[in-house]
C-alpha positions in Angstrom: -22.0 7.9 -36.8 -19.5 6.8 -34.1 -19.8 3.2 -32.8 -21.5 2.9 -29.5 -21.1 -0.2 -27.4 -24.2 -2.0 -26.4 -24.8 -2.4 -22.6 -24.1 -6.1 -23.0 -20.7 -5.4 -24.7 -19.8 -2.8 -22.1 -20.7 -5.1 -19.2 -18.5 -7.9 -20.7 -15.6 -5.5 -21.1 -16.0 -4.2 -17.5 -16.0 -7.7 -16.2 -12.9 -8.5 -18.2 -11.1 -5.4 -16.9 -12.0 -6.3 -13.3 -10.6 -9.8 -13.9 -7.4 -8.3 -15.3 -6.9 -6.1 -12.2 -7.6 -8.9 -9.8 -5.1 -11.0 -11.6 -2.6 -8.2 -11.6 -3.0 -7.7 -7.8 -2.3 -11.4 -7.3 0.9 -11.2 -9.5 2.0 -8.1 -7.7 1.7 -9.8 -4.3 3.6 -12.8 -5.6 6.3 -11.4 -7.9 6.3 -7.6 -7.6 6.3 -5.2 -10.6 8.9 -7.2 -12.4 6.5 -10.2 -12.6 3.6 -8.1 -13.7 4.3 -8.2 -17.4 1.5 -7.7 -19.8 1.8 -11.3 -21.0 1.8 -12.7 -17.4 -1.2 -10.6 -16.4 -3.1 -11.7 -19.5 -2.2 -15.3 -18.9 -3.4 -15.1 -15.3 -6.6 -13.5 -16.4 -7.2 -16.1 -19.1 -7.3 -13.7 -22.0 -5.1 -13.0 -25.0 -2.4 -10.4 -24.5 -3.9 -8.4 -27.3 -7.2 -8.2 -25.4 -5.3 -6.7 -22.4 -4.4 -3.8 -24.6 -8.1 -3.0 -25.0 -8.0 -2.0 -21.4 -4.5 -0.6 -20.8 -2.2 0.9 -23.4 1.0 -0.3 -21.7 2.5 -1.7 -18.5 2.9 1.8 -17.0 -0.8 2.5 -17.3 -1.7 -0.9 -15.9 0.8 -0.3 -13.0 -0.8 3.0 -12.1 -4.3 1.6 -11.9 -3.0 -1.4 -10.0 -1.2 0.8 -7.5 -4.2 2.9 -7.0 -6.4 -0.1 -6.4 -4.1 -1.6 -3.7 -3.5 1.8 -2.0 -7.2 2.4 -1.8 -7.6 -0.9 0.0 -4.8 -0.1 2.4 -6.1 3.4 3.2 -9.5 1.9 3.9 -8.0 -0.6 6.3 -6.2 2.2 8.2 -9.3 4.4 8.3 -11.3 1.5 9.7 -8.7 0.8 12.4 -8.6 4.5 13.3 -12.4 4.6 13.6 -12.3 1.9 16.3 -10.1 4.0 18.6 -11.3 6.9 20.8 -8.3 9.0 21.9 -6.3 10.8 19.3 -3.0 9.2 20.3 -4.6 5.8 20.1 -5.8 6.7 16.6 -2.3 7.7 15.6 -0.9 4.4 16.9 -3.7 2.6 15.0 -2.4 4.1 11.7 1.1 2.9 12.3 0.2 -0.4 13.8 -2.3 -1.3 10.9 0.0 -0.1 8.1 3.1 -1.9 9.4 1.3 -5.1 10.3 -0.4 -5.4 6.9 2.9 -4.7 5.2 4.7 -7.4 7.1 1.9 -9.9 6.4 2.2 -9.3 2.6 5.9 -8.3 2.3 6.2 -8.6 -1.5 3.1 -6.5 -2.0 4.3 -3.9 0.5 7.8 -3.8 -1.1 6.2 -3.1 -4.4 4.1 -0.3 -3.0 7.0 1.3 -1.1 10.4 0.8 -2.7 10.5 -1.6 -5.7 12.0 0.1 -8.8 9.1 0.8 -11.2 7.9 3.2 -13.9 8.3 6.9 -13.1 4.5 7.3 -13.1 4.4 4.8 -10.2 6.8 7.0 -8.2 4.4 9.8 -8.7 1.6 7.7 -7.3 3.8 6.8 -4.3 4.0 10.5 -3.4 0.2 10.7 -3.4 0.2 7.5 -1.3 2.5 9.0 1.3 0.6 12.2 1.4 -2.7 10.3 2.1 -1.2 8.6 5.1 0.4 11.8 6.2 -2.9 13.6 6.1 -4.6 10.8 8.2 -1.9 11.2 10.9 -1.8 15.0 10.7 -5.5 15.2 11.4 -5.1 13.1 14.6 -2.0 15.0 15.7 -3.9 18.3 15.4 -6.8 16.8 17.5 -4.4 15.6 20.1 -2.7 19.0 20.3 -6.0 20.8 20.6 -7.0 18.5 23.4 -3.8 19.2 25.3 -2.6 15.6 24.9 0.5 16.6 22.8 2.8 19.6 22.9 2.4 22.3 20.2 3.8 21.2 16.9 3.2 21.4 13.1 0.9 18.4 12.5 1.7 18.1 8.8 5.4 18.3 9.3 5.4 15.8 12.1 3.1 13.4 10.2 5.3 13.6 7.1 8.4 12.8 9.2 6.6 9.8 10.8 5.5 8.4 7.4 9.1 8.7 6.1 10.5 7.1 9.3 8.0 4.2 9.3 8.6 3.5 5.6 12.3 3.5 6.0 12.1 1.2 9.0 10.0 -1.3 7.1 12.2 -1.2 4.0 14.8 -3.5 5.7 12.4 -6.3 6.8 10.6 -6.1 3.5 13.8 -6.3 1.4 14.9 -9.3 3.4 12.2 -11.4 1.7 13.3 -13.6 -1.2 13.4 -11.8 -4.6 10.4 -12.5 -6.8 11.0 -15.3 -9.2 10.7 -14.9 -13.0 7.2 -15.2 -14.3 7.8 -18.7 -15.6 9.2 -20.1 -12.4 7.4 -20.9 -9.1 7.5 -18.2 -6.5 10.1 -18.8 -3.8 9.0 -19.6 -0.2 8.7 -16.6 2.0 11.4 -16.0 4.5 10.7 -17.0 8.1 12.3 -14.0 9.8 10.9 -12.9 13.1 9.2 -9.6 12.7 7.1 -9.8 15.9 8.9 -6.9 17.5 8.8 -4.5 14.6 5.2 -3.3 14.9 5.3 -2.6 18.7 8.6 -0.9 18.3 7.3 1.4 15.5 4.2 2.2 17.6 6.4 3.0 20.6 8.7 5.2 18.4 5.7 7.1 17.0 4.2 7.9 20.4 7.6 9.0 21.8 8.4 11.1 18.7 5.1 12.9 19.1 6.1 14.0 22.6 3.2 12.0 24.2 3.2 9.1 26.6 3.9 5.7 25.3 1.1 3.5 26.7 1.5 0.8 24.0 2.6 -1.8 26.5 -0.1 -0.9 29.1 
């Protein structure tokens, strides 16, 4: 007869897995994927490295789960911001504003999500990530076109172009942050570059690219 875990054992393993993922999120935000070694994550979670392999077979598997967790949180934040706006163009602006502002507040984490070299499986997840944001924007573009607020256009194509442009525009400011330190060294202090104009500029660009009126400064 196959071994079946008792509810108590399963609860303990679930709690340990949650602690591992929370620890990995912290390391990702501090040091990027390079600092999220299996040993470093286990040490942060307060467990033996061997115990970590009970939950994740390798770093690639851990990275995918970590990526999905962080992305789910980011998409939820964007959807919440969109829900607070009424007009379709305002809702599109909310997607860009929220995504860009959160990225610049947590630059190492955003750099890891968007451009940091990682396992091939993470690159696959990045494609899913971009499509999720594309779909949020495309829905609002379609609504704005239907309401006569924007000229006729392909909502999915326009949204994909916007996601690519915003990601590329953020890559420079995010890459300007100090490189993550090795796991055994203290993390470097964040750069004090002035990114206060980046978010308004991206919102303005987005509204102009859509063919609508830029009321972002109104």
